[in-house]
N, C-alpha and C positions, 0 to 999 in steps of 0.2 A: 589246474584242469587237465583231465586226461585227453588229449587232441583223440584216441578213438572212438571212446564212447561218452566224452564231452559230460563226463562225472568231474563234480568241483568237490573241492572239499574246504573249510575255513576255519583260518585261525587268529581268531581276534588276538591283538596285541595292544599293549599299552605305548610302545615306542618301537622305533625303526631298529633300534639297538637289541631287540628282541629277536632280531630274524634268524640269527645263527641257531638259538636254543631252539625255534619254533620249528624251523628248518630239520633239523637233526631230529626231533621228535618225530616230526612228519617221515623222514626217512625210515626210522626204527617202525613207525606204524604200517606203512607201506609193506615193509618188510614180513611184518608177523602177523597183519590179518589181511593182507591181500593174497600175501605169498609173491610181492611184484617187486621188482627192482627197477628204479628209475634210472633210466641210461641218460636223457638229456633233460636238460633244465634252460629254457629259453626266457632270459630277461632284459629289460633295459638298461643302461648303463648306470644304474642307481647305485649311490654310495652304500647301500645296505648289501648290495649284491657284487659289489667289485671291490673287496677288501682282502686283506691278506688272510684271514681267519676263514671269509667263506671260500675263498679260493683252494686253501689248502683243506677245509671239508670236502670239497666237489673233488679236489684229485684223489685224497683218501680214501673216497667211495668210489671212484672210476665213474664217475658222471662228468658228462661232456657239456660245459656250461656256454651255450648260445647266446652271444649277445645282438641286440638288434637296435639299429641306429637310435639315438634320442630323438626324442618328439616325433615321431614318424608312427604312430597308432596303425597305418595300412600293414607294416611288418607283423604286426601280432594281432590281426584283426579277430580272430575267432574270441581269442580272451577280453580285447577291449569292449566288444559287444555285449559280451556276457556282464561283464563289469557293468556296462551301461545299464542293461535290461536287469538287473541286482538292484542299483539304487534308484531305478524307477520305482521297483515294488517297496523297494524300503521307504520311499516318500509317500506311496500310497499306504502301505502298513501305518507309517508315523502319523498319520493325518490328524492334528489337533493332542497328539501325544507328548511325552517328553525325549529330549533330544538322548537322555540317559539310555534308553533302550534301544539305541540305534544298532547294539552289535546283536542283540536278540533278534531285532528285525531283519539283519543279513543274514543271521544262520537260518532264520525261518523262511526267508525268500530261495535260499541255496537249499534249503530243505526241499522247500515247494517244488523248485526248478528242476531237481533231480530228479523227481517222480515223475516229471513232465515226457511223456515220448517226443522224441525231438521228431 
């Protein structure tokens, strides 16, 4: 999520081990599509973000990695609130439908949320 505009991107993954590959493609997409440079990346202390490969990628791209304390939603309140509203929208979209459509429901909720004025 962009802190300034509150615009969000969604990249569905099969496993947490895909994080580095997906984040690399996100960096490339930001650079080529938006002509933007990622300067700061804020995460919790999850293993998918704090490992040698990810830290090397962030260092190579000159991205500052901010770590928030584990299990403290207050430290990352905007993203946590956004995630909660997206999940609520997904539950409404999937009422009576298959859970196999979860990725599409999340993508739809993010698409709609990005177009609603703040």
